[in-house]
C-alpha angles and dihedrals in degrees: 000000000000121000116208104202136095115234115254090230091067088069087074093056122106110268094250091055093044091061093042095053106030098086091045094048092051090064101051134083120242091016096172120102106267095217113051086168093056111028132153121200095232107064139135124208113222097189119123135063116005130174109254142188138170114231107197092168092048088230100131097096092050089048094050101248089154092064115110093235095052105117108161096111114152099191144035121220130192112232133240094033121093116249092249091061129093091228091060091064090231102077094180107154096174106054119099125173136050126357135170134220129191136174139159127235139179123214119225112255089237089068093068110126092016127118106255115214122195111204131194116191093202138332121190111246127332123003132189115187134202130183117197088346095306120117109240100176153307134242133197115200135074104219110039135075127252135185140195133199101232103184095106091054098049111109116206128309130312125027123020132192125229117194127183128190114201129191120190124165095158088242111202088216088067128070099272103149112196095347088099118071093344125061140358111300127242120226135175128001109359104159133053121293114209146159127228132192110219129176128314112321094245098047137079121273132198106273098172143352129200126197122195116183138185128205092246091067105265117140120194111201124193120180121191114204122212090237138000111288122240093230138017110315120229131180120205122196118205130185110262138196119249113250092231142016097252127112128354127309139182136183138229106247099238143350115296125199125210118195118221094011095277126083148094137271129188127224116201118230094002119207107230124227117238136139089264092050112017097186116178126190109219115204140173110226116205124192118211125196099200105313095336121094105224104173142008136192136181115230143140144219137194137212110242138121129208125200146128133246147102120302125207110316096341110137094211136049120258138186109271125212113188089346097306132097113272118200110212111229099179148159128203112249119194091176099217119149128201093227102038103020101203092008123073111232093228140002088245089060089056092049091047092055089054093045092049090050091054092044090057088057098253118138095191144038126204102218096215123226093317135102097220136201114293091238091066089060090044093056090047088053092046100046100035109257121143121217142210105206118214121198116226111256135224120228101212122049112225138131087267089053091051092049097048094041094053091046091051093047093050093048093046093052091045092053099043104031095109097057108110091202093070111092101171144008112230106203103190136014121221093328089288107177091010134101113192092200085084116071091210090065093048090052091048091056091048090049093050091049091052093047093049090052090050093048091050118014091170096076141053118260126206118200097206133354090232130221096156099052090254114133116150110178119351147144092222127051103210136165140183135224139168113193125158095194125081099212093047092045092051092049091048095050092047089052092052092049093047092051095047112096138112110291095019116136090208116120091010132100115263109281094025127092142198120263118185099298117150113260119232135159108238098186130019141147144132095238113060126196097274100042096094133239107321145134121287100183094090098050095037090060098051098035093052091049091052091053091049093056091076121068089197090069106081099189149335142228112215113207106257156013098192139000117263117209106295096002110092111181099103133122085233134031120257091264089052094250111145125262116217114237095186096219091119092057098035102049114069113215131186123255112286095031120110117235114279112256143169087272090070090058094044092058131128088223109053134181111218108209129181133349104248129027113235090007113200107226123192118253112247094256091051091063131090089224109119094206091046092053095052101032097036105235139125117203119210135178120217113205116231132195135164123222112197117187103140094092090256113150115253125240143113118328136173121251112206128183145178128199119213129186138193123201129206094272104022096088089191139067119268118195110234105177144334139203148167139214138172118268130185129216135191123202120255096011143067118264121196119223133195112286121253109249115217135182123207121198128217098270120158087262133308144192113225136197123192114204115195135174141179124227130191124227091278094052094255117148112253103173140332141190143161138232130200137204142164130211102201138076128245097258130079136226107246096215134004141148134223114205120200133171097273105018147025123220121204120199128198110186135180141178118258091239093055092090128145094215143348137201117213133027120302113238100218120200114220092249091059100256095225094163096055137050113212122185119168122204119008106007146170135171126190127203134186112213112229138180124236090276091058096251116143113242118237128168113012136179125208141143090239134009131190140180116212127195142154106226137174140168118266112224101178104193095335093102095047106116099212107044092168088081119018114185126194125333112323135207103166121219115258112280123190093208097044109048126158112208129191134194117215137179126219116210125189120192088347091304121118107245102174146342112224132198110214106196099205152337094257131189123180139109091305088071088072097141091057087058099042097050098026092215095124138036109298115280094350117147143155145212123285114245125193110179124186115225116216116233093241090062094041093051095044109122099238138100110287097251121172119194124185115188142157113268116258112281095016130111104188097121130219140254122190115194130205134211094278098046139058126017104308128054088232124127120197100284144181110208122194122190125202116187 
């Protein structure tokens, strides 16, 4: 893939370099500078086409492949994409072992006399590097950057040759994250390779800089030079221009000098960094050796502090950002990409992931067991997204594992310590690679925690993002769960909250106890990795609400942001196309309200509404209530509570609500009643309000949705939510009549599975699926319409006649995104960009009644009945069909046979839903009207 744009950073280059490099930069992938937090003006991007060869015998070094004149290269690879990826041009996902890279480069003449630095963003796993046939260095580690000064190796003027030998066996003793037993591996060069010209070749350069800030405007600066300076060292900070127009930025007011490379400056009235206001201070940092400036970099810092503790009258500790409670609204992000695997295809793709995360309402990502590209952390800094930073794990505990893990952790913290977006370092995930039966491994975790705290005392450190209740020593008390059942999830969460208190052994390894650490959930979901491709909108709604009931829980990490290969629990698909949650279409809102979205659930201020999603209420005549039996009403109370964690001041608000219902043949929401009442809220806690009292009449059976919202005294929206219920059973009445003043309606209903015959193979869901018929491919299903006595109807007379169905296509596994590995039964969530239409015909008494276009085989929150009654694939639903039957067909003297089948030459399949499945409480029905 070729990218035709010049990196914005080149605009800061001297004019002579801009012209020299512009044509070159326009031809390379990932042309932007990879380190916005550590950027020199004079740089040269080496991404693009490199010579490449696999070396399964590891004979290349013996045979002199590193020599400048070696030319027998069988392949070309595109750097910086791993050789398993499609973007690399190699796309070999099976090879492990040794491989070789080579390319030629020419240094700008203006770089003569400068110190030339060769940078590798990351190479997985081992790299050995030659320039012009001279070995310049080696590096062991797949996630962290490394650099070499290459001046001594450069031979003459003109063109030079860079050769890299890589060895990657995806060794489980190394930090490999989910490259083992999970997803496609990453091998070789997978981050940008580039050159920089620093100061004079014989002088010190800036090797590292560390900023430590406080919210009162103090900035501690510590510069590490590459070598001792000849004279007194001085660092000068100058205001700088942001490299792009995103986010917020501010400037120091004047140049500040720091003697000896370590000191402090003060900024008056500092603008603090937060997700709401991600203000960065961009600076140019110049290093002086005596009076001579010997090096310069562009970088930035931000004013923000992270900690933990109690706030005000809160009974429990919370995570503090700039001294105030910060509620974590997070998603897990494994940052794989279908085209580049570990490597994002473009910088814009990185930015888009951050923007999408914020659009969903999250304020945090847990970057999961991967040290990612620096530009991901940059865009989080720039756009206002906080991060929990997982270290990649090993799988097998050995001395080699300990060595490489500690090295990786140290290097990761060293590289990324200045990013204000990072709130915490997460050292281990779910004890992967560890076995706490062995004291040595327990001590190793404690040692890594202590070293991480010493390396960076400004952030929180979590020992282990725990799924086995096995914390040891940690700043964050987290736990994981995956439960696709509301009642069980509620019971589980209540148990965790009850057992969390100072001195409790719960969620800690035997012999260790809780202190006062803030409690968060660091992984949750209803759909776990192996559950197949299915909808998450249903479980995300009720699981998130259950977490929000408890003020002791100070945040959550939904798993996850996007699908990865065969794991399908993301907010987006693997290719970043959007899944449809259906809330916008399902939840009716009054005029002036925006459609309800995921963002309303991922909100710091949250309205807790109802006890059970899709609650099954008794019908009035099923109750023991005397008044209900004779006057046909069921009374129900809907619990209400308000969770305020935005920093909004508490007070008295107004709770407003509207109740909507849908009958068996309405196919649309009808507003029944509305109301309002005062409700109070206190900041940084959950405040219960008075329940909403509802009354349900004795209708033939309805689906209800209660939409409620909270307004402040000025009418501004504070929070909103919805609750659902039904007041009918799963069965249907075979025959009944409704008599009104001017007409009588006769209904003949049947279950989808009461067919006479089918063509095709039934796609049975594990639960049985008795309220839906699903037939992928070529399909037909035939019904005989009967009365309550079981007699088949024949000739009928009526003023009007209608057939009513809820129908959809049936995709089988055709809509599963990762067909290379299909796990469990799948009904993928609705996807605008990946629809699966079907064309079907409806025949009555062997006469063609209609040809229908069914747009898709959808599954999202609109398939609520499939979730309430669990008689069909989760969240699956169809499209309401109301077909008028001509009198000549109705009065034809023949058995009343209804056949629904795919149109000739089509393979889109068919689903027929019943009353207790899909979106509409509508069974297959024949309706006759007499006026």
